[in-house]
PyMOL Python script that loads the backbone (N, CA, C, O; Angstrom):
from pymol import cmd

cmd.read_pdbstr("""\
ATOM      1  N   MET A   1      79.633  91.075 103.532  1.00  0.00           N
ATOM      2  CA  MET A   1      79.131  92.424 103.740  1.00  0.00           C
ATOM      3  C   MET A   1      78.703  92.979 102.384  1.00  0.00           C
ATOM      4  O   MET A   1      79.493  93.019 101.440  1.00  0.00           O
ATOM      5  N   ALA A   2      77.488  93.389 102.303  1.00  0.00           N
ATOM      6  CA  ALA A   2      76.948  93.915 101.051  1.00  0.00           C
ATOM      7  C   ALA A   2      77.272  95.396 100.914  1.00  0.00           C
ATOM      8  O   ALA A   2      77.226  96.152 101.884  1.00  0.00           O
ATOM      9  N   ILE A   3      77.594  95.786  99.716  1.00  0.00           N
ATOM     10  CA  ILE A   3      77.847  97.191  99.423  1.00  0.00           C
ATOM     11  C   ILE A   3      76.526  97.804  98.981  1.00  0.00           C
ATOM     12  O   ILE A   3      75.890  97.296  98.058  1.00  0.00           O
ATOM     13  N   PRO A   4      76.103  98.888  99.624  1.00  0.00           N
ATOM     14  CA  PRO A   4      74.822  99.496  99.255  1.00  0.00           C
ATOM     15  C   PRO A   4      74.759  99.828  97.765  1.00  0.00           C
ATOM     16  O   PRO A   4      75.682 100.417  97.202  1.00  0.00           O
ATOM     17  N   GLY A   5      73.659  99.438  97.148  1.00  0.00           N
ATOM     18  CA  GLY A   5      73.473  99.700  95.725  1.00  0.00           C
ATOM     19  C   GLY A   5      74.061  98.639  94.813  1.00  0.00           C
ATOM     20  O   GLY A   5      73.884  98.707  93.597  1.00  0.00           O
ATOM     21  N   MET A   6      74.753  97.664  95.376  1.00  0.00           N
ATOM     22  CA  MET A   6      75.397  96.630  94.568  1.00  0.00           C
ATOM     23  C   MET A   6      74.833  95.238  94.874  1.00  0.00           C
ATOM     24  O   MET A   6      75.514  94.235  94.662  1.00  0.00           O
ATOM     25  N   GLU A   7      73.604  95.172  95.368  1.00  0.00           N
ATOM     26  CA  GLU A   7      73.005  93.906  95.743  1.00  0.00           C
ATOM     27  C   GLU A   7      72.821  92.976  94.548  1.00  0.00           C
ATOM     28  O   GLU A   7      72.797  91.758  94.719  1.00  0.00           O
ATOM     29  N   HIS A   8      72.690  93.525  93.347  1.00  0.00           N
ATOM     30  CA  HIS A   8      72.446  92.725  92.156  1.00  0.00           C
ATOM     31  C   HIS A   8      73.685  91.980  91.661  1.00  0.00           C
ATOM     32  O   HIS A   8      73.569  91.123  90.785  1.00  0.00           O
ATOM     33  N   ILE A   9      74.859  92.284  92.197  1.00  0.00           N
ATOM     34  CA  ILE A   9      76.091  91.627  91.769  1.00  0.00           C
ATOM     35  C   ILE A   9      76.284  90.374  92.617  1.00  0.00           C
ATOM     36  O   ILE A   9      76.310  90.447  93.846  1.00  0.00           O
ATOM     37  N   SER A  10      76.416  89.234  91.962  1.00  0.00           N
ATOM     38  CA  SER A  10      76.608  87.989  92.708  1.00  0.00           C
ATOM     39  C   SER A  10      78.062  87.847  93.123  1.00  0.00           C
ATOM     40  O   SER A  10      78.933  88.562  92.628  1.00  0.00           O
ATOM     41  N   SER A  11      78.316  86.923  94.029  1.00  0.00           N
ATOM     42  CA  SER A  11      79.674  86.724  94.527  1.00  0.00           C
ATOM     43  C   SER A  11      80.584  86.110  93.465  1.00  0.00           C
ATOM     44  O   SER A  11      81.806  86.143  93.610  1.00  0.00           O
ATOM     45  N   ASN A  12      80.013  85.556  92.411  1.00  0.00           N
ATOM     46  CA  ASN A  12      80.821  84.950  91.350  1.00  0.00           C
ATOM     47  C   ASN A  12      81.250  85.952  90.283  1.00  0.00           C
ATOM     48  O   ASN A  12      82.116  85.646  89.463  1.00  0.00           O
ATOM     49  N   ASP A  13      80.659  87.138  90.282  1.00  0.00           N
ATOM     50  CA  ASP A  13      81.018  88.153  89.298  1.00  0.00           C
ATOM     51  C   ASP A  13      82.389  88.724  89.628  1.00  0.00           C
ATOM     52  O   ASP A  13      82.690  89.001  90.789  1.00  0.00           O
ATOM     53  N   ASN A  14      83.214  88.899  88.611  1.00  0.00           N
ATOM     54  CA  ASN A  14      84.523  89.502  88.791  1.00  0.00           C
ATOM     55  C   ASN A  14      84.386  91.006  88.606  1.00  0.00           C
ATOM     56  O   ASN A  14      84.370  91.506  87.481  1.00  0.00           O
ATOM     57  N   VAL A  15      84.287  91.712  89.713  1.00  0.00           N
ATOM     58  CA  VAL A  15      84.096  93.152  89.667  1.00  0.00           C
ATOM     59  C   VAL A  15      85.184  93.793  90.519  1.00  0.00           C
ATOM     60  O   VAL A  15      85.446  93.362  91.642  1.00  0.00           O
ATOM     61  N   ILE A  16      85.803  94.811  89.977  1.00  0.00           N
ATOM     62  CA  ILE A  16      86.823  95.552  90.714  1.00  0.00           C
ATOM     63  C   ILE A  16      86.259  96.936  91.015  1.00  0.00           C
ATOM     64  O   ILE A  16      85.824  97.652  90.113  1.00  0.00           O
ATOM     65  N   PHE A  17      86.273  97.297  92.286  1.00  0.00           N
ATOM     66  CA  PHE A  17      85.790  98.608  92.705  1.00  0.00           C
ATOM     67  C   PHE A  17      86.987  99.513  92.943  1.00  0.00           C
ATOM     68  O   PHE A  17      87.912  99.149  93.669  1.00  0.00           O
ATOM     69  N   ASN A  18      86.970 100.657  92.351  1.00  0.00           N
ATOM     70  CA  ASN A  18      88.006 101.644  92.576  1.00  0.00           C
ATOM     71  C   ASN A  18      87.354 102.833  93.255  1.00  0.00           C
ATOM     72  O   ASN A  18      87.034 103.838  92.622  1.00  0.00           O
ATOM     73  N   VAL A  19      87.165 102.694  94.557  1.00  0.00           N
ATOM     74  CA  VAL A  19      86.462 103.703  95.328  1.00  0.00           C
ATOM     75  C   VAL A  19      87.423 104.266  96.361  1.00  0.00           C
ATOM     76  O   VAL A  19      88.046 103.514  97.111  1.00  0.00           O
ATOM     77  N   THR A  20      87.542 105.571  96.401  1.00  0.00           N
ATOM     78  CA  THR A  20      88.361 106.223  97.408  1.00  0.00           C
ATOM     79  C   THR A  20      87.453 106.680  98.537  1.00  0.00           C
ATOM     80  O   THR A  20      86.530 107.463  98.311  1.00  0.00           O
ATOM     81  N   PRO A  21      87.704 106.198  99.758  1.00  0.00           N
ATOM     82  CA  PRO A  21      86.851 106.603 100.870  1.00  0.00           C
ATOM     83  C   PRO A  21      87.028 108.084 101.193  1.00  0.00           C
ATOM     84  O   PRO A  21      88.056 108.683 100.876  1.00  0.00           O
ATOM     85  N   LYS A  22      86.016 108.660 101.823  1.00  0.00           N
ATOM     86  CA  LYS A  22      86.056 110.079 102.177  1.00  0.00           C
ATOM     87  C   LYS A  22      86.663 110.306 103.551  1.00  0.00           C
ATOM     88  O   LYS A  22      86.610 111.419 104.073  1.00  0.00           O
ATOM     89  N   TYR A  23      87.225 109.288 104.133  1.00  0.00           N
ATOM     90  CA  TYR A  23      87.835 109.403 105.453  1.00  0.00           C
ATOM     91  C   TYR A  23      89.256 108.865 105.382  1.00  0.00           C
ATOM     92  O   TYR A  23      89.616 108.139 104.455  1.00  0.00           O
ATOM     93  N   LYS A  24      90.057 109.232 106.377  1.00  0.00           N
ATOM     94  CA  LYS A  24      91.419 108.731 106.466  1.00  0.00           C
ATOM     95  C   LYS A  24      91.546 107.931 107.749  1.00  0.00           C
ATOM     96  O   LYS A  24      90.949 108.271 108.770  1.00  0.00           O
ATOM     97  N   LEU A  25      92.324 106.874 107.688  1.00  0.00           N
ATOM     98  CA  LEU A  25      92.593 106.065 108.866  1.00  0.00           C
ATOM     99  C   LEU A  25      93.965 106.430 109.419  1.00  0.00           C
ATOM    100  O   LEU A  25      94.860 106.835 108.678  1.00  0.00           O
ATOM    101  N   TYR A  26      94.116 106.279 110.732  1.00  0.00           N
ATOM    102  CA  TYR A  26      95.419 106.508 111.347  1.00  0.00           C
ATOM    103  C   TYR A  26      96.337 105.354 110.981  1.00  0.00           C
ATOM    104  O   TYR A  26      95.941 104.191 111.047  1.00  0.00           O
ATOM    105  N   SER A  27      97.560 105.678 110.598  1.00  0.00           N
ATOM    106  CA  SER A  27      98.524 104.663 110.181  1.00  0.00           C
ATOM    107  C   SER A  27      99.131 103.975 111.400  1.00  0.00           C
ATOM    108  O   SER A  27      98.983 104.432 112.534  1.00  0.00           O
ATOM    109  N   ILE A  28      99.808 102.879 111.139  1.00  0.00           N
ATOM    110  CA  ILE A  28     100.496 102.167 112.216  1.00  0.00           C
ATOM    111  C   ILE A  28     101.561 103.060 112.827  1.00  0.00           C
ATOM    112  O   ILE A  28     101.771 103.028 114.040  1.00  0.00           O
ATOM    113  N   GLY A  29     102.239 103.857 112.008  1.00  0.00           N
ATOM    114  CA  GLY A  29     103.252 104.785 112.518  1.00  0.00           C
ATOM    115  C   GLY A  29     102.664 105.809 113.459  1.00  0.00           C
ATOM    116  O   GLY A  29     103.263 106.116 114.490  1.00  0.00           O
ATOM    117  N   ALA A  30     101.495 106.350 113.124  1.00  0.00           N
ATOM    118  CA  ALA A  30     100.845 107.328 113.997  1.00  0.00           C
ATOM    119  C   ALA A  30     100.445 106.689 115.318  1.00  0.00           C
ATOM    120  O   ALA A  30     100.553 107.311 116.375  1.00  0.00           O
ATOM    121  N   ILE A  31      99.985 105.448 115.254  1.00  0.00           N
ATOM    122  CA  ILE A  31      99.594 104.744 116.477  1.00  0.00           C
ATOM    123  C   ILE A  31     100.824 104.450 117.330  1.00  0.00           C
ATOM    124  O   ILE A  31     100.766 104.544 118.556  1.00  0.00           O
ATOM    125  N   LEU A  32     101.932 104.096 116.689  1.00  0.00           N
ATOM    126  CA  LEU A  32     103.180 103.851 117.418  1.00  0.00           C
ATOM    127  C   LEU A  32     103.662 105.121 118.109  1.00  0.00           C
ATOM    128  O   LEU A  32     104.049 105.075 119.276  1.00  0.00           O
ATOM    129  N   ILE A  33     103.647 106.235 117.420  1.00  0.00           N
ATOM    130  CA  ILE A  33     104.071 107.507 118.015  1.00  0.00           C
ATOM    131  C   ILE A  33     103.161 107.889 119.171  1.00  0.00           C
ATOM    132  O   ILE A  33     103.637 108.382 120.194  1.00  0.00           O
ATOM    133  N   ALA A  34     101.850 107.666 119.025  1.00  0.00           N
ATOM    134  CA  ALA A  34     100.912 107.955 120.117  1.00  0.00           C
ATOM    135  C   ALA A  34     101.221 107.095 121.331  1.00  0.00           C
ATOM    136  O   ALA A  34     101.097 107.555 122.466  1.00  0.00           O
ATOM    137  N   THR A  35     101.621 105.851 121.104  1.00  0.00           N
ATOM    138  CA  THR A  35     101.964 104.969 122.216  1.00  0.00           C
ATOM    139  C   THR A  35     103.250 105.423 122.896  1.00  0.00           C
ATOM    140  O   THR A  35     103.330 105.448 124.124  1.00  0.00           O
ATOM    141  N   LEU A  36     104.249 105.779 122.107  1.00  0.00           N
ATOM    142  CA  LEU A  36     105.543 106.151 122.679  1.00  0.00           C
ATOM    143  C   LEU A  36     105.499 107.487 123.416  1.00  0.00           C
ATOM    144  O   LEU A  36     106.041 107.607 124.515  1.00  0.00           O
ATOM    145  N   PHE A  37     104.858 108.488 122.820  1.00  0.00           N
ATOM    146  CA  PHE A  37     104.847 109.820 123.430  1.00  0.00           C
ATOM    147  C   PHE A  37     103.611 110.070 124.288  1.00  0.00           C
ATOM    148  O   PHE A  37     103.600 110.987 125.109  1.00  0.00           O
ATOM    149  N   GLY A  38     102.603 109.283 124.107  1.00  0.00           N
ATOM    150  CA  GLY A  38     101.388 109.429 124.893  1.00  0.00           C
ATOM    151  C   GLY A  38     101.275 108.266 125.846  1.00  0.00           C
ATOM    152  O   GLY A  38     102.000 108.188 126.838  1.00  0.00           O
ATOM    153  N   SER A  39     100.374 107.371 125.548  1.00  0.00           N
ATOM    154  CA  SER A  39     100.166 106.186 126.380  1.00  0.00           C
ATOM    155  C   SER A  39      99.425 105.143 125.567  1.00  0.00           C
ATOM    156  O   SER A  39      99.093 105.353 124.401  1.00  0.00           O
ATOM    157  N   VAL A  40      99.176 104.021 126.208  1.00  0.00           N
ATOM    158  CA  VAL A  40      98.379 102.982 125.565  1.00  0.00           C
ATOM    159  C   VAL A  40      96.973 103.510 125.297  1.00  0.00           C
ATOM    160  O   VAL A  40      96.355 103.153 124.293  1.00  0.00           O
ATOM    161  N   LEU A  41      96.471 104.348 126.180  1.00  0.00           N
ATOM    162  CA  LEU A  41      95.141 104.925 125.996  1.00  0.00           C
ATOM    163  C   LEU A  41      95.084 105.805 124.745  1.00  0.00           C
ATOM    164  O   LEU A  41      94.083 105.797 124.028  1.00  0.00           O
ATOM    165  N   ALA A  42      96.154 106.563 124.481  1.00  0.00           N
ATOM    166  CA  ALA A  42      96.197 107.403 123.276  1.00  0.00           C
ATOM    167  C   ALA A  42      96.173 106.543 122.022  1.00  0.00           C
ATOM    168  O   ALA A  42      95.459 106.856 121.069  1.00  0.00           O
ATOM    169  N   ALA A  43      96.941 105.470 122.011  1.00  0.00           N
ATOM    170  CA  ALA A  43      96.942 104.556 120.868  1.00  0.00           C
ATOM    171  C   ALA A  43      95.586 103.879 120.730  1.00  0.00           C
ATOM    172  O   ALA A  43      95.077 103.712 119.622  1.00  0.00           O
ATOM    173  N   GLY A  44      95.001 103.492 121.861  1.00  0.00           N
ATOM    174  CA  GLY A  44      93.680 102.873 121.838  1.00  0.00           C
ATOM    175  C   GLY A  44      92.630 103.801 121.264  1.00  0.00           C
ATOM    176  O   GLY A  44      91.714 103.364 120.568  1.00  0.00           O
ATOM    177  N   TYR A  45      92.767 105.084 121.559  1.00  0.00           N
ATOM    178  CA  TYR A  45      91.823 106.064 121.016  1.00  0.00           C
ATOM    179  C   TYR A  45      91.939 106.144 119.488  1.00  0.00           C
ATOM    180  O   TYR A  45      90.926 106.202 118.791  1.00  0.00           O
ATOM    181  N   LEU A  46      93.166 106.148 118.974  1.00  0.00           N
ATOM    182  CA  LEU A  46      93.356 106.206 117.518  1.00  0.00           C
ATOM    183  C   LEU A  46      92.819 104.957 116.831  1.00  0.00           C
ATOM    184  O   LEU A  46      92.198 105.039 115.771  1.00  0.00           O
ATOM    185  N   ILE A  47      93.062 103.803 117.440  1.00  0.00           N
ATOM    186  CA  ILE A  47      92.540 102.560 116.876  1.00  0.00           C
ATOM    187  C   ILE A  47      91.020 102.556 116.936  1.00  0.00           C
ATOM    188  O   ILE A  47      90.360 102.088 116.009  1.00  0.00           O
ATOM    189  N   THR A  48      90.461 103.080 118.031  1.00  0.00           N
ATOM    190  CA  THR A  48      89.009 103.197 118.156  1.00  0.00           C
ATOM    191  C   THR A  48      88.442 104.071 117.047  1.00  0.00           C
ATOM    192  O   THR A  48      87.407 103.742 116.466  1.00  0.00           O
ATOM    193  N   CYS A  49      89.107 105.177 116.748  1.00  0.00           N
ATOM    194  CA  CYS A  49      88.668 106.053 115.649  1.00  0.00           C
ATOM    195  C   CYS A  49      88.684 105.310 114.324  1.00  0.00           C
ATOM    196  O   CYS A  49      87.763 105.455 113.520  1.00  0.00           O
ATOM    197  N   ASN A  50      89.726 104.513 114.088  1.00  0.00           N
ATOM    198  CA  ASN A  50      89.798 103.735 112.848  1.00  0.00           C
ATOM    199  C   ASN A  50      88.626 102.762 112.741  1.00  0.00           C
ATOM    200  O   ASN A  50      87.984 102.660 111.695  1.00  0.00           O
ATOM    201  N   TYR A  51      88.356 102.053 113.828  1.00  0.00           N
ATOM    202  CA  TYR A  51      87.237 101.101 113.806  1.00  0.00           C
ATOM    203  C   TYR A  51      85.914 101.812 113.547  1.00  0.00           C
ATOM    204  O   TYR A  51      85.092 101.321 112.774  1.00  0.00           O
ATOM    205  N   ARG A  52      85.698 102.960 114.181  1.00  0.00           N
ATOM    206  CA  ARG A  52      84.440 103.688 113.979  1.00  0.00           C
ATOM    207  C   ARG A  52      84.298 104.168 112.539  1.00  0.00           C
ATOM    208  O   ARG A  52      83.208 104.114 111.970  1.00  0.00           O
ATOM    209  N   ARG A  53      85.384 104.633 111.955  1.00  0.00           N
ATOM    210  CA  ARG A  53      85.332 105.087 110.561  1.00  0.00           C
ATOM    211  C   ARG A  53      85.040 103.938 109.607  1.00  0.00           C
ATOM    212  O   ARG A  53      84.477 104.144 108.532  1.00  0.00           O
ATOM    213  N   LEU A  54      85.422 102.727 110.001  1.00  0.00           N
ATOM    214  CA  LEU A  54      85.141 101.548 109.186  1.00  0.00           C
ATOM    215  C   LEU A  54      83.771 100.952 109.491  1.00  0.00           C
ATOM    216  O   LEU A  54      83.357  99.985 108.851  1.00  0.00           O
ATOM    217  N   GLY A  55      83.065 101.526 110.467  1.00  0.00           N
ATOM    218  CA  GLY A  55      81.736 101.041 110.816  1.00  0.00           C
ATOM    219  C   GLY A  55      81.731  99.870 111.773  1.00  0.00           C
ATOM    220  O   GLY A  55      80.703  99.214 111.938  1.00  0.00           O
ATOM    221  N   GLU A  56      82.848  99.595 112.400  1.00  0.00           N
ATOM    222  CA  GLU A  56      82.971  98.484 113.347  1.00  0.00           C
ATOM    223  C   GLU A  56      82.814  99.011 114.772  1.00  0.00           C
ATOM    224  O   GLU A  56      83.788  99.085 115.521  1.00  0.00           O
ATOM    225  N   ASN A  57      81.591  99.376 115.144  1.00  0.00           N
ATOM    226  CA  ASN A  57      81.361 100.011 116.444  1.00  0.00           C
ATOM    227  C   ASN A  57      81.596  99.077 117.621  1.00  0.00           C
ATOM    228  O   ASN A  57      82.082  99.519 118.662  1.00  0.00           O
ATOM    229  N   ALA A  58      81.264  97.802 117.483  1.00  0.00           N
ATOM    230  CA  ALA A  58      81.492  96.855 118.582  1.00  0.00           C
ATOM    231  C   ALA A  58      82.986  96.688 118.843  1.00  0.00           C
ATOM    232  O   ALA A  58      83.414  96.658 119.997  1.00  0.00           O
ATOM    233  N   ALA A  59      83.775  96.580 117.787  1.00  0.00           N
ATOM    234  CA  ALA A  59      85.227  96.455 117.937  1.00  0.00           C
ATOM    235  C   ALA A  59      85.819  97.738 118.517  1.00  0.00           C
ATOM    236  O   ALA A  59      86.770  97.688 119.297  1.00  0.00           O
ATOM    237  N   ALA A  60      85.261  98.883 118.137  1.00  0.00           N
ATOM    238  CA  ALA A  60      85.738 100.158 118.665  1.00  0.00           C
ATOM    239  C   ALA A  60      85.527 100.228 120.172  1.00  0.00           C
ATOM    240  O   ALA A  60      86.412 100.650 120.917  1.00  0.00           O
ATOM    241  N   LYS A  61      84.355  99.814 120.605  1.00  0.00           N
ATOM    242  CA  LYS A  61      84.045  99.850 122.041  1.00  0.00           C
ATOM    243  C   LYS A  61      84.962  98.908 122.823  1.00  0.00           C
ATOM    244  O   LYS A  61      85.486  99.284 123.872  1.00  0.00           O
ATOM    245  N   LYS A  62      85.156  97.696 122.322  1.00  0.00           N
ATOM    246  CA  LYS A  62      86.029  96.725 122.988  1.00  0.00           C
ATOM    247  C   LYS A  62      87.460  97.231 123.054  1.00  0.00           C
ATOM    248  O   LYS A  62      88.127  97.073 124.077  1.00  0.00           O
ATOM    249  N   THR A  63      87.934  97.832 121.983  1.00  0.00           N
ATOM    250  CA  THR A  63      89.299  98.338 121.936  1.00  0.00           C
ATOM    251  C   THR A  63      89.513  99.436 122.964  1.00  0.00           C
ATOM    252  O   THR A  63      90.519  99.443 123.675  1.00  0.00           O
ATOM    253  N   PHE A  64      88.568 100.365 123.043  1.00  0.00           N
ATOM    254  CA  PHE A  64      88.728 101.470 123.987  1.00  0.00           C
ATOM    255  C   PHE A  64      88.663 100.976 125.428  1.00  0.00           C
ATOM    256  O   PHE A  64      89.437 101.432 126.270  1.00  0.00           O
ATOM    257  N   ILE A  65      87.760 100.056 125.721  1.00  0.00           N
ATOM    258  CA  ILE A  65      87.661  99.515 127.072  1.00  0.00           C
ATOM    259  C   ILE A  65      88.947  98.774 127.433  1.00  0.00           C
ATOM    260  O   ILE A  65      89.444  98.913 128.551  1.00  0.00           O
ATOM    261  N   PHE A  66      89.487  97.995 126.508  1.00  0.00           N
ATOM    262  CA  PHE A  66      90.735  97.276 126.752  1.00  0.00           C
ATOM    263  C   PHE A  66      91.886  98.256 126.985  1.00  0.00           C
ATOM    264  O   PHE A  66      92.672  98.078 127.916  1.00  0.00           O
ATOM    265  N   ALA A  67      91.989  99.292 126.143  1.00  0.00           N
ATOM    266  CA  ALA A  67      93.067 100.270 126.291  1.00  0.00           C
ATOM    267  C   ALA A  67      92.955 101.020 127.619  1.00  0.00           C
ATOM    268  O   ALA A  67      93.965 101.292 128.269  1.00  0.00           O
ATOM    269  N   ALA A  68      91.743 101.349 128.015  1.00  0.00           N
ATOM    270  CA  ALA A  68      91.554 102.041 129.297  1.00  0.00           C
ATOM    271  C   ALA A  68      91.928 101.138 130.451  1.00  0.00           C
ATOM    272  O   ALA A  68      92.497 101.597 131.441  1.00  0.00           O
ATOM    273  N   GLY A  69      91.610  99.843 130.331  1.00  0.00           N
ATOM    274  CA  GLY A  69      91.959  98.893 131.394  1.00  0.00           C
ATOM    275  C   GLY A  69      93.447  98.664 131.510  1.00  0.00           C
ATOM    276  O   GLY A  69      93.967  98.531 132.618  1.00  0.00           O
ATOM    277  N   VAL A  70      94.141  98.616 130.392  1.00  0.00           N
ATOM    278  CA  VAL A  70      95.594  98.407 130.397  1.00  0.00           C
ATOM    279  C   VAL A  70      96.311  99.648 130.913  1.00  0.00           C
ATOM    280  O   VAL A  70      97.350  99.541 131.565  1.00  0.00           O
ATOM    281  N   ASP A  71      95.766 100.809 130.628  1.00  0.00           N
ATOM    282  CA  ASP A  71      96.423 102.060 130.993  1.00  0.00           C
ATOM    283  C   ASP A  71      96.311 102.379 132.484  1.00  0.00           C
ATOM    284  O   ASP A  71      97.052 103.218 132.996  1.00  0.00           O
ATOM    285  N   CYS A  72      95.405 101.727 133.169  1.00  0.00           N
ATOM    286  CA  CYS A  72      95.214 102.026 134.610  1.00  0.00           C
ATOM    287  C   CYS A  72      96.365 101.619 135.459  1.00  0.00           C
ATOM    288  O   CYS A  72      96.334 101.810 136.674  1.00  0.00           O
TER     289      CYS A  72
END
""", "prot")
cmd.dss("prot")
cmd.show_as("cartoon", "prot")
cmd.util.cbc("prot")
cmd.orient("prot")
């Protein structure tokens, strides 16, 4: 996966990126609490949000469909 603006850096270059994202992901603890006090669908929604924030839209869609199917 290429980082925008960093195409000129080859895979052999030793570069360390110290970038803080502008979004927060739901922790495993938050997902566990959502499962215990809510449902599998609530946990699936939080995981779906994490995938979308990471740009993994296909995984987000699959996760939500799976969580909705399990929760029925």
